[in-house]
C-alpha positions in Angstrom: 104.2 52.1 171.3 103.8 48.6 170.0 105.6 47.4 166.9 102.3 47.3 164.9 101.5 50.9 165.7 105.0 52.0 165.0 104.8 50.5 161.5 101.5 52.2 160.8 102.7 55.6 161.9 106.0 55.1 159.9 103.8 54.3 156.9 101.9 57.6 157.3 105.2 59.4 157.8 106.7 58.0 154.6 103.5 58.9 152.6 102.7 62.2 154.4 102.3 64.1 151.1 99.7 61.6 149.9 97.9 61.8 153.3 97.5 65.6 152.8 96.1 65.0 149.3 93.6 62.5 150.8 92.6 65.2 153.3 92.0 67.7 150.6 89.9 65.3 148.5 87.9 64.3 151.6 87.1 67.9 152.5 86.0 68.8 148.9 84.1 65.6 148.0 82.5 65.0 151.5 81.3 68.4 152.8 79.4 66.7 155.6 82.6 65.3 156.9 84.2 68.8 156.6 81.3 70.2 158.6 81.8 67.6 161.3 85.6 68.2 161.6 85.4 72.1 161.5 84.5 72.5 165.2 87.6 70.5 166.2 90.0 72.7 164.3 91.5 74.3 167.4 92.3 70.9 168.9 93.9 69.8 165.6 96.0 73.0 165.4 97.2 72.5 169.0 98.1 68.9 168.1 100.2 69.9 165.1 102.0 72.6 167.2 102.6 70.1 170.0 104.0 67.4 167.6 106.2 69.9 165.7 107.8 71.1 169.0 108.1 67.6 170.3 110.0 66.5 167.2 112.3 69.5 167.2 113.1 69.9 170.9 114.0 73.0 172.8 117.6 73.3 171.9 117.0 73.3 168.1 113.9 75.5 168.4 115.6 78.3 170.1 118.5 78.5 167.6 121.2 81.1 167.5 120.9 84.8 168.1 121.6 85.5 164.4 118.8 83.2 163.4 116.4 85.1 165.6 117.5 88.4 164.1 116.9 87.0 160.6 113.4 85.9 161.7 112.5 89.4 163.0 113.5 91.1 159.8 111.7 88.6 157.6 108.5 88.9 159.6 108.5 92.6 159.1 108.6 92.1 155.4 106.2 89.2 155.3 103.4 90.6 157.6 103.7 94.4 157.0 105.4 95.2 153.7 104.0 92.5 151.5 100.3 93.0 152.5 100.5 96.8 152.1 102.1 96.4 148.7 99.4 94.0 147.6 96.7 96.3 148.9 97.9 99.3 146.9 99.0 97.5 143.7 96.3 94.8 143.2 93.4 97.2 142.5 95.2 98.1 139.3 95.1 94.5 138.1 91.4 94.5 137.7 90.7 92.0 140.5 87.5 92.4 142.5 87.6 94.2 145.8 86.8 90.9 147.5 89.8 89.1 146.1 92.1 92.1 146.8 90.9 92.0 150.4 91.4 88.2 150.6 95.0 88.4 149.2 95.9 91.3 151.6 94.4 89.4 154.5 96.4 86.3 153.6 99.7 88.3 153.5 99.0 89.9 156.9 98.7 86.5 158.6 101.6 84.5 160.2 102.6 81.1 158.8 100.3 78.1 159.4 100.9 75.8 162.3 101.9 73.0 159.8 104.9 74.8 158.3 107.4 72.8 160.4 105.7 69.6 159.3 105.7 70.7 155.6 109.4 71.4 156.0 110.0 67.9 157.4 108.2 66.5 154.4 110.8 68.3 152.2 113.5 66.5 154.2 114.8 69.7 155.8 115.3 70.9 159.4 111.9 72.2 160.7 113.4 74.4 163.5 113.6 77.6 161.4 110.0 77.2 160.4 108.9 76.7 164.0 110.8 79.9 165.0 109.0 81.8 162.2 105.7 80.4 163.4 106.1 81.4 167.0 107.6 84.8 166.4 105.2 85.7 163.5 102.2 84.8 165.7 103.6 86.7 168.7 103.8 90.0 166.7 100.4 89.7 164.9 98.7 92.1 167.3 101.3 94.7 166.3 101.7 93.9 162.6 98.0 93.6 161.9 97.4 96.9 163.7 99.7 98.6 161.2 98.1 97.0 158.2 94.6 97.7 159.5 95.4 101.4 159.7 95.7 101.4 155.9 93.0 98.8 155.2 89.9 99.9 157.2 87.7 97.3 155.5 89.1 94.7 157.9 87.3 96.3 160.8 88.7 96.4 164.3 92.3 95.6 164.9 91.5 95.0 168.5 89.5 91.8 167.8 92.3 90.5 165.6 94.8 91.2 168.4 92.7 89.2 170.8 92.5 86.3 168.4 96.3 86.4 167.9 96.9 86.5 171.6 94.7 83.4 172.1 96.6 81.6 169.3 99.9 82.7 170.9 98.8 81.2 174.2 97.8 78.0 172.4 101.3 77.9 170.8 103.0 78.6 174.2 101.1 75.8 176.1 101.6 73.3 173.3 105.3 74.1 172.9 105.9 74.1 176.7 104.3 70.7 177.1 106.2 69.2 174.2 109.6 70.6 175.4 108.9 69.2 178.9 108.3 65.8 177.5 111.5 66.0 175.4 113.6 67.1 178.4 112.3 64.4 180.8 111.0 61.5 178.7 112.3 61.7 175.1 115.8 63.2 175.5 117.1 61.1 172.6 115.0 61.3 169.5 115.4 57.9 167.8 114.3 57.3 164.2 111.3 55.3 165.5 110.3 58.3 167.6 110.6 60.7 164.7 108.6 58.4 162.4 105.8 58.1 165.0 105.6 61.9 165.5 105.8 62.5 161.7 103.0 60.0 161.1 100.7 61.6 163.7 101.5 65.1 162.3 100.4 64.0 158.8 97.1 62.8 160.2 96.5 66.0 162.2 97.3 68.2 159.2 94.9 66.2 157.0 92.2 66.7 159.6 92.8 70.5 159.6 92.5 70.8 155.8 89.3 68.7 155.8 87.8 71.2 158.3 88.7 74.2 156.2 87.1 72.9 153.0 83.5 73.7 154.0 83.0 76.4 151.4 84.8 74.8 148.5 82.8 71.6 147.9 79.3 73.3 147.8 80.6 76.1 145.5 82.3 73.6 143.2 78.9 72.1 142.6 77.1 75.3 141.9 79.8 77.5 140.3 82.8 75.5 139.2 84.2 78.3 137.1 84.4 80.6 140.1 86.2 77.9 142.1 88.7 77.4 139.2 89.5 81.2 139.1 89.9 81.6 142.8 92.0 78.4 143.0 94.3 79.6 140.2 94.8 82.8 142.1 95.5 80.9 145.3 98.2 78.8 143.6 99.7 82.0 142.1 99.8 83.7 145.5 101.2 80.8 147.6 103.7 79.5 145.1 104.6 83.0 143.8 105.5 84.1 147.4 107.5 80.9 148.0 109.5 81.0 144.8 110.2 84.7 145.1 111.4 84.3 148.6 113.6 81.3 147.7 115.4 83.4 145.0 115.6 86.5 147.2 117.3 84.4 149.9 120.0 83.0 147.5 122.7 84.2 149.9 121.4 82.3 152.9 124.0 80.3 154.8 121.7 77.2 155.1 119.5 75.4 152.6 117.2 74.3 155.4 116.6 77.9 156.5 116.1 79.1 153.0 113.5 76.5 152.3 111.8 76.9 155.7 111.6 80.6 155.3 110.2 80.2 151.7 107.5 77.8 152.8 106.6 80.1 155.6 106.2 83.0 153.2 103.6 81.3 151.1 101.8 79.2 153.7 99.8 81.7 155.8 97.3 81.2 158.5 94.6 83.4 157.0 92.0 81.3 158.8 93.2 83.0 162.0 91.2 86.0 161.1 87.8 84.2 160.6 87.0 84.4 164.3 88.4 87.9 164.7 86.8 89.9 162.0 83.1 90.7 161.4 81.2 88.0 159.5 80.4 90.7 156.8 84.1 90.8 156.1 85.0 87.1 156.3 82.0 85.4 154.7 82.8 86.5 151.2 86.4 85.4 151.8 85.6 81.8 152.8 86.0 80.4 149.3 89.4 81.9 148.9 90.5 80.8 152.3 89.4 77.2 151.5 91.0 77.3 148.0 94.2 78.6 149.6 94.6 75.5 151.6 95.0 73.4 148.5 98.4 74.9 147.2 99.7 75.1 150.8 99.1 71.4 151.6 100.2 70.3 148.1 103.5 72.1 148.5 105.5 69.0 149.5 104.1 67.2 146.4 104.3 69.9 143.8 107.4 71.9 144.9 109.6 69.2 146.1 111.5 69.0 142.8 111.9 72.8 142.8 113.3 72.9 146.3 115.5 69.9 145.7 
């Protein structure tokens, strides 16, 4: 890369949190732009996965056997125990059936593709977040099947399994390509290299959040109170899970793992289920899914002091 491009990408890397805020505002205030970006979401997701794996490299991504054992245990809690608890407890809070379904669906999803990048923005090692992402997505066909046995409103677990397998293939291809480049071309990750990758990651994540805001902007104009209520609930869900996980992992042997696992617990890829479930199930949930992107992508800005 030329020096000018390196400087531009380094700027985006330094101000990654503000780039995400700009993406959120663009998606909400310019719904036409969000509609244009939405069809390109799979490409942007692949790009964030590729860049995260490229920055981390194969050695750090694989980690130690103990780390993998920790990940398996956490995923069982995150993607089976938590959604089932929410499904059976939330109806007693007075929430509507739609919001109960939305929260349960969120908790049944794996972490978003951007969790390694969010962890980087916190100044921490992103490798544990990448391991959570890969392993959590790999077992979605099994964990969602268990949850769907208790939550029949979600429809067919088969369609979700197919969507999860497609996402897993996407992760596998993106990760394999990135690791190949690290082994043969970028064996030594210089600071310039990391800045360039982080800058591109910030831009890709901003693109993703723009494309997921299609339902928020129009509803904000017609029913701002509804948006405010759903947004408040989304903040409570995302940050509540993150903060609870952070305190429950107080005995962790690594601050980086503790923070990465906490971010992963509250930043879930509930958009994964849009293509898998019947439209009758997902259409009422689009507002919550859009609002949920806001606390997730504001995590580096709003929770940085807490994690520090």
